[in-house]
N, C-alpha and C positions, 0 to 999 in steps of 0.2 A: 451464583453456582453454574447455574446453565443458559447463558447468554444467548436470547433467541429473541430478538427484538425484531419489529417491523420496519422496513425502509420507510424513510420520510421522501418524499420527491422532490431532487430540487432542479430537475429537468424533467422535459414530458417522456413519460416512459415509451418503450419501444411499442408498435401498433400491434406487431405478433412476437412470434416467438423464434424468430431467427436470430441470428447474434449478427448484430451490426456494429461497426465503429468505422469512425471516421478521424484523420488525421488532418492536423489544419495547424498555419500559420498563430500564434498565441493572439488573440483580441486583446486591445488595452486594455479595455474593462476586466478580462480576465487578468492579465498582469496585473493590471493594478490593484488586485484582492486578491493578489497570489503574495507571499515572504520574497520576491524576487527586488532588488534593489542593483544598485550599479557596483557596486564591492562583490556581489555572488561573483563565483569561478564561473559562470557560462554568461555569454551575452543572451540578452531575451532574445535576438535574431536566429539562435542557435536552441531553442526550445521551440516545442510542438504541443497544440492544445488535443490532445485525444479523447471524444467522446467514445464509448462501448458499452455495450449491452451487460447486465450480470443478473445473476440469481439471488433475491435477498432469501432472507430465514423465515419470510413469509411466503415464501414457495413461489414467487412472482418476478417476473423479469422486469428489470429498472437501466436508467441510464444514470453510467458515472462518467466521472470527467477526472483527466491526469495531465499533470505539465511533465511531459520528458524530453530527454535529449534530442535531437532531431533523429542522430544515428540509432537511435535503440528503440525510436517508435516503433517500428514493424514488430520486433522481436515481442514487447509489450502486447501489443495485439493479440500475435498469435499466441502468445501464452492465456493471455486472458481467454481467447476463443476456446483454447480446449477445457481449462474450467467451468465454460457456459454449457458446453457438451456433457462433461459431467454432473452441471446442476451443482458445482460447489457455492456454497450459500456464502454471499458478502454481504455483511449488512448496511455500510454506507463506503460510496466511493465520491470523494469531492476534493475541490484544490484547498490547501494549507494556507488559513488568513494568519496574517502578521500576527494578532493578538496570542494566537495558539503557543507561538513561539518562548514566550512568557508564563504560557498557563501552568499551572504547579502538578506534579507529578500523578498526584492521588487520583487526577479526574478520572471516568471509565469511558473517553471514547475509544470508538472501535472502529476510525475511519481508514479505508485501503487509501494511501496515498505515494505519491513518488515523489516529486522535486519539492525540498523544504531546504532554503539558504539556511544553513546551523555547521555548524562543528561536528566531528563526532563529540560520541557523549563522554564528558570529563575532559577532554583532549580541545589542543586549540586550531588543529588541521581542518580542513572541511572535510565532511562527510559527503559519500555516494549521492546521497539525496540531493546534496546541493549542487550536483554537477549534471544533474536529472538523470542517474544512469541507476537508482536503488528504488525498489517499489518495499513497502510494508501492507504485510496482508492479515486482515482484521486483527490489531494488536491486541486487543483485551483476549480473544482464547488464542494469542499465541505472543504471551509475555517476554521480554527481554528480561535476563538474569545476569546478574553478577555476584558471586558470594549468596551474601542477605539482598544484596535489592534484585526488587521487583518492580517493572514497570511497563504498564501501570500498575501503580500502586493497588487496585481493589482488584486487580486481576490473580492472585496468591492462587486462588481453585484451581486454576487453569494451570499454573506450576504442573499438576501431578499430570504427567501426560497418557497413565496409563490408563485415565478413567478418558477415552475418547467421545468426543460432542460434535454436534456441527460445528463448521468453523475453525476447526483445528488443521492447522498443518501437520502432518504426519512425514518421516522419513518413507521415503518409496512412493507416498500416498500421488494425491492428484496436482498437486499445489507445484512441490517438487520434481515430479517429473514436467510438470509443462513449463517451469522454468530453465530447468539441467537442457531440455529440448531443445532452447534457444542460446544454450551456451551459458547462462546465469549461475553463479553461485548461491547458495544459502547460508544463510549465518546459524542456522537452527544445526548445523554440522559444527560448530565454533566451541572451542572448550570455555575460554572465558576472554570476555563475555559468551552466552549463548541467546544469540539472539535470532526468536523463533520464529518473528514476523515480518524476518529481511531476505530479501533480493538484493543481488547485487552484481551488474556487470562486469568491474573494476574489481572486486575480492573484495570491497572495505564496507 
């Protein structure tokens, strides 16, 4: 009902409270544990490995990791820098693993992620995530809905957007402002589906 779990550190946390971010070529081991494959619509050389600071629900700074397309990396770093300055809470931020592509939608994951080599939900064309041009922020707190469908399925309490809780994205709030300022669009403005977790550089 009120998601507020502590972050488990996968990368060493920041040594201080100053925002830090690094954009690098994707290390081979990172690419291997990601969903990238040769059939994906973006070449591995065009992706970048971004590590950056974020505030957890435990009110402590942590280090997250994202894969994004090279020409989107600076915008992503800037947007999350604004969220860090606002101390907007994020539960976890890590690379999506191949096993997660086939995981049932009943899960309660809350991973903020970017590149995932998959199609648009319910379609055959590639998602903006497959190009490294989209980010999902706190998906449990900001579920995807289409008619009666709610994803993640256990996040139904967060469909009530009038009950504003930490980690939720609100119209005109800090997350929407941060991504709008770098020219990205918010899926929460869509009518069907309403993709509250989703920010995209190319509108899909």
